[in-house]
C-alpha positions as CSV (number, residue, x, y, z in Angstrom):
1,X,102.4,97.0,100.6
2,X,105.4,95.0,101.6
3,X,108.8,96.5,99.9
4,X,110.2,94.2,97.2
5,X,113.5,94.9,96.2
6,X,112.7,94.9,92.1
7,X,109.4,94.2,91.0
8,X,108.7,92.1,88.0
9,X,105.0,92.5,88.6
10,X,103.7,95.6,90.1
11,X,99.5,95.6,90.6
12,X,98.2,99.6,92.3
13,X,94.3,99.7,92.6
14,X,93.5,97.4,90.3
15,X,90.0,97.0,90.1
16,X,87.1,94.8,88.5
17,X,83.5,95.6,87.4
18,X,80.7,93.8,86.0
19,X,77.5,95.6,84.9
20,X,74.6,93.2,85.7
21,X,70.4,93.6,85.6
22,X,70.7,94.0,89.3
23,X,73.3,96.3,89.8
24,X,77.8,96.4,89.3
25,X,78.9,93.9,90.8
26,X,82.6,94.2,91.8
27,X,84.6,91.5,92.3
28,X,87.9,93.1,92.8
29,X,88.4,96.3,94.4
30,X,91.5,98.0,94.4
31,X,94.2,95.6,95.3
32,X,97.7,96.2,94.9
33,X,100.6,93.9,96.0
34,X,104.2,93.7,94.0
35,X,106.0,90.5,92.9
36,X,109.9,90.5,92.7
37,X,112.5,88.4,91.2
38,X,112.6,84.5,91.6
39,X,110.1,85.3,94.7
40,X,106.7,83.1,94.9
41,X,103.7,85.2,96.4
42,X,100.9,83.3,97.5
43,X,97.3,84.6,96.7
44,X,95.0,83.3,99.5
45,X,91.6,83.3,99.9
46,X,88.0,81.4,100.0
47,X,86.7,80.7,96.4
48,X,84.3,83.4,95.1
49,X,87.3,86.4,96.7
50,X,88.3,87.4,93.0
51,X,91.7,85.3,93.0
52,X,91.3,83.8,89.2
53,X,89.6,87.3,88.3
54,X,92.7,89.2,88.9
55,X,95.1,86.4,88.1
56,X,92.9,86.8,84.9
57,X,93.3,90.4,84.4
58,X,96.8,89.9,84.0
59,X,96.8,88.4,81.1
60,X,94.0,90.0,79.5
61,X,91.6,87.2,79.2
62,X,88.7,88.5,81.1
63,X,85.2,88.8,79.4
64,X,84.5,91.6,77.4
65,X,82.1,92.7,80.1
66,X,84.4,92.6,82.5
67,X,85.6,96.4,83.0
68,X,89.1,97.0,84.4
69,X,90.9,99.6,86.4
70,X,94.2,100.7,88.2
71,X,97.9,100.0,86.6
72,X,99.4,96.5,85.9
73,X,103.2,97.0,86.1
74,X,105.4,94.7,84.0
75,X,108.7,94.5,83.9
76,X,110.5,93.1,81.4
77,X,114.3,91.5,81.5
78,X,115.5,94.7,80.0
79,X,114.2,96.6,82.7
80,X,111.5,98.2,81.2
81,X,108.2,98.6,82.4
82,X,104.7,98.3,80.7
83,X,101.3,98.4,82.1
84,X,99.5,95.9,80.7
85,X,96.1,97.4,81.7
86,X,97.3,99.8,79.1
87,X,96.7,97.6,76.1
88,X,93.0,96.1,74.6
89,X,92.8,92.4,75.3
90,X,93.9,91.8,71.0
91,X,96.3,93.9,70.8
92,X,99.7,92.2,69.0
93,X,102.1,93.8,72.0
94,X,100.0,92.3,74.9
95,X,99.5,89.2,72.8
96,X,103.4,88.9,72.7
97,X,103.9,89.3,76.0
98,X,100.9,86.5,76.9
99,X,102.5,83.2,76.7
100,X,106.1,83.9,76.6
101,X,107.0,86.4,79.2
102,X,103.9,85.9,81.2
103,X,102.3,82.9,81.1
104,X,99.2,80.7,83.4
105,X,99.1,78.0,84.1
106,X,95.7,77.1,84.7
107,X,92.7,74.7,87.3
108,X,91.9,71.8,85.5
109,X,94.4,70.0,83.4
110,X,91.5,67.7,82.0
111,X,89.2,71.4,80.5
112,X,92.8,72.7,80.2
113,X,93.8,71.3,76.6
114,X,91.4,70.3,73.6
115,X,89.8,67.1,72.9
116,X,90.3,67.5,69.0
117,X,94.0,67.5,69.3
118,X,96.9,65.9,69.9
119,X,98.8,67.3,73.6
120,X,101.9,67.6,71.9
121,X,100.3,69.5,69.0
122,X,99.3,71.7,71.8
123,X,102.3,72.1,73.7
124,X,104.4,73.5,70.6
125,X,101.5,76.1,69.6
126,X,103.5,78.5,71.9
127,X,106.6,77.7,70.6
128,X,105.5,78.1,66.7
129,X,103.7,81.3,68.2
130,X,106.8,83.3,70.1
131,X,109.9,81.2,68.8
132,X,109.8,79.0,65.7
133,X,108.0,78.2,62.8
134,X,109.8,75.8,62.3
135,X,107.6,72.4,62.8
136,X,110.5,69.9,63.4
137,X,112.2,72.1,65.6
138,X,109.1,73.2,67.5
139,X,108.5,69.5,68.0
140,X,112.2,69.0,68.8
141,X,111.9,71.9,71.9
142,X,108.4,70.4,73.3
143,X,109.9,67.0,73.4
144,X,112.7,68.3,75.8
145,X,110.0,70.1,77.6
146,X,108.3,67.3,78.5
147,X,110.9,65.1,79.6
148,X,111.9,68.1,82.1
149,X,108.5,68.1,83.7
150,X,108.6,64.4,83.9
151,X,106.5,62.9,80.7
152,X,108.6,59.8,80.6
153,X,108.6,58.3,76.6
154,X,108.0,62.2,76.0
155,X,108.1,61.8,71.8
156,X,106.1,58.5,71.9
157,X,103.4,60.9,74.3
158,X,104.2,64.1,71.9
159,X,101.5,62.4,69.6
160,X,98.5,61.5,72.3
161,X,95.5,62.9,73.0
162,X,94.4,63.9,76.4
163,X,92.2,61.1,77.3
164,X,95.6,59.0,76.8
165,X,96.8,60.7,79.6
166,X,96.8,60.5,83.2
167,X,95.7,63.4,85.5
168,X,99.1,63.9,87.2
169,X,100.7,63.5,84.0
170,X,98.5,66.1,81.5
171,X,98.9,68.9,85.0
172,X,103.0,67.7,83.6
173,X,101.8,68.4,80.1
174,X,100.1,72.1,81.4
175,X,103.2,72.9,82.8
176,X,105.5,72.2,79.8
177,X,102.8,74.0,77.7
178,X,103.1,77.2,80.1
179,X,107.4,77.1,80.6
180,X,107.9,76.2,77.0
181,X,108.6,79.8,76.1
182,X,110.4,80.6,79.5
183,X,108.2,83.0,80.9
184,X,109.8,85.4,83.5
185,X,106.8,85.6,85.5
186,X,104.3,81.9,85.1
187,X,101.2,82.5,87.0
188,X,99.6,79.3,88.8
189,X,96.1,79.4,89.1
190,X,95.1,76.5,91.6
191,X,97.3,74.0,89.9
192,X,96.8,71.5,92.0
193,X,93.7,70.9,92.9
194,X,92.5,68.3,90.8
195,X,95.6,65.7,91.9
196,X,95.4,63.6,95.1
197,X,98.0,64.2,97.5
198,X,100.7,62.1,96.3
199,X,100.6,63.6,92.9
200,X,100.1,67.3,94.8
201,X,103.8,66.9,96.0
202,X,105.7,65.7,93.3
203,X,103.8,69.2,91.0
204,X,104.8,71.1,93.7
205,X,107.9,69.7,93.7
206,X,108.8,70.4,90.3
207,X,107.7,73.8,90.4
208,X,110.4,74.4,92.8
209,X,112.8,73.1,91.0
210,X,112.3,75.0,87.6
211,X,111.6,78.0,89.0
212,X,114.9,77.7,90.0
213,X,116.0,76.5,86.7
214,X,114.5,78.8,84.5
215,X,115.0,82.1,87.4
216,X,111.1,82.3,87.5
217,X,108.8,84.4,90.0
218,X,105.6,82.7,90.3
219,X,102.0,83.8,91.5
220,X,100.5,81.4,93.5
221,X,97.0,81.5,93.6
222,X,95.2,79.3,95.9
223,X,92.8,78.5,98.7
224,X,95.1,75.7,100.1
225,X,97.4,76.7,103.1
226,X,99.1,73.6,103.2
227,X,101.0,74.3,99.9
228,X,101.6,78.1,100.3
229,X,103.5,77.2,103.3
230,X,105.5,74.6,101.1
231,X,106.1,76.8,97.9
232,X,105.4,80.6,98.7
233,X,107.8,83.4,99.8
234,X,105.6,85.8,100.4
235,X,101.6,85.9,101.3
236,X,98.8,87.9,100.3
237,X,95.5,87.1,101.5
238,X,91.8,88.6,99.9
239,X,88.7,88.7,100.8
240,X,85.9,90.3,99.0
241,X,88.2,91.8,96.4
242,X,90.4,93.4,98.4
243,X,94.0,92.0,100.1
244,X,92.9,92.1,104.1
245,X,96.5,91.2,105.1
246,X,99.7,90.7,103.1
247,X,103.9,89.3,105.4
248,X,106.5,86.7,104.1
249,X,105.0,83.6,104.7
250,X,106.8,82.9,107.9
251,X,105.2,85.9,109.8
252,X,101.4,85.0,108.2
253,X,102.4,81.7,109.9
254,X,103.2,82.2,113.2
255,X,101.8,85.6,113.7
256,X,98.5,86.7,112.0
257,X,96.4,89.8,112.7
258,X,93.5,89.6,110.3
259,X,91.0,87.6,112.0
260,X,90.1,86.1,108.3
261,X,93.6,84.7,108.0
262,X,93.6,83.4,111.6
263,X,90.3,81.6,110.6
264,X,91.9,80.0,107.1
265,X,94.5,79.2,109.4
266,X,92.3,77.7,112.6
267,X,90.4,75.5,109.8
268,X,93.8,73.6,108.5
269,X,94.3,70.3,111.1
270,X,98.2,70.7,111.9
271,X,100.3,67.5,112.6
272,X,100.7,66.5,116.2
273,X,97.3,68.4,117.3
274,X,94.9,67.1,119.6
275,X,91.8,68.9,118.6
276,X,89.3,66.8,117.4
277,X,87.4,70.0,116.0
278,X,88.5,72.2,113.2
279,X,87.9,76.3,113.6
280,X,85.3,77.4,111.1
281,X,84.0,81.0,109.7
282,X,80.9,81.3,109.8
283,X,78.8,82.4,107.1
284,X,80.2,82.4,103.6
285,X,82.0,85.0,101.0
286,X,79.2,87.6,99.7
287,X,78.0,88.7,96.5
288,X,80.2,92.1,95.8
289,X,77.1,93.7,95.3
290,X,75.7,96.8,96.8
291,X,78.2,97.0,99.7
292,X,78.1,98.7,102.5
293,X,81.0,101.0,103.8
294,X,82.2,98.9,106.8
295,X,84.8,96.4,107.1
296,X,84.1,93.7,104.0
297,X,84.3,90.7,106.5
298,X,82.3,92.3,109.3
299,X,79.2,90.5,109.5
300,X,81.5,87.0,109.6
301,X,83.9,88.5,112.3
302,X,84.4,87.0,115.9
303,X,86.9,89.8,116.6
304,X,84.5,93.1,115.8
305,X,84.3,95.8,117.9
306,X,80.9,96.9,117.1
307,X,81.5,100.6,117.1
308,X,85.2,100.4,115.0
309,X,84.0,98.0,112.6
310,X,80.6,99.4,111.3
311,X,82.3,102.6,110.3
312,X,84.1,103.2,106.6
313,X,86.0,99.7,105.5
314,X,89.8,99.8,106.7
315,X,92.9,100.6,104.5
316,X,95.9,98.7,104.4
317,X,98.3,99.6,107.1
318,X,102.5,98.6,107.8
319,X,101.7,97.0,111.5
320,X,104.9,96.0,111.9
321,X,108.0,96.4,109.2
322,X,106.5,94.6,105.9
323,X,103.5,93.3,107.7
324,X,100.3,95.1,106.1
325,X,97.0,94.8,107.7
326,X,93.2,96.1,106.6
327,X,91.8,96.2,110.1
328,X,90.6,97.7,113.0
329,X,91.1,95.2,115.7
330,X,94.2,94.6,114.4
331,X,97.2,96.3,116.9
332,X,94.9,94.7,119.6
333,X,96.0,91.0,118.6
334,X,99.7,91.8,117.5
335,X,100.3,90.6,120.6
336,X,98.3,87.4,121.6
């Protein structure tokens, strides 16, 4: 994988399996990547590629039916490396890390807050769990964080319910909840999906400011390449449960090598482009069950070589400095 100076998170050969009556579902298959200190890694791919399952595996919040294997190595601020997969999902050791040192912004702010409790009560819950049991002090810290993320009249808003917040304001409250304990690693799972373009831009700018202020590393999960270009240092492209390409953000956009990455970038409209029609990748992401041992993108790839690509699934290899690709025809595409 790409060489990172000092990984805060180092995932090695992560696999997720789900036993069903129809067979064994393998939505995550041997995923490996690292995130360095104060770095933002974008995890990109279509819906159904395994991005969210990967992120939930880090925190151990998957369903009990899911079996995980591999290593999820987290390095704390004391330079101690801990394998998060070594803990049971309900263990005290993992709960002490979850929400405090490693936190997550979920996709839908409207469903992330319970309608039965005030927003402030839910933001301060993490403070009471990890920092102080004193409710007055927890409220003060929560109000300050609400103000920091741009929620006006935060002291009043603290006592309001989720239905009294707009979508954009609720997303800010969700960010406040995630950052209230000053985490070392923030997982942002499609944090702007439900928001309009103007609010999206405000939230992304806020995240960048807070990353610098709190010296965080960020795993940014999305299918939106436009936001990736705005916030990420490096990009890992995921398809059918595997990382198929990873490189710096600049390299990914200037010289994508995997046909899937090229298809994703080609499907995004560029300002000033004279093209009337955007490129479309044929077909859909198949179900990760009973897969053949060939390139997982073979059936949708317009650049495939029938002889080379129908054999064993390609490994992720370095084709140029810090640029890794899992593709048999990538060498032929380097200078195209």
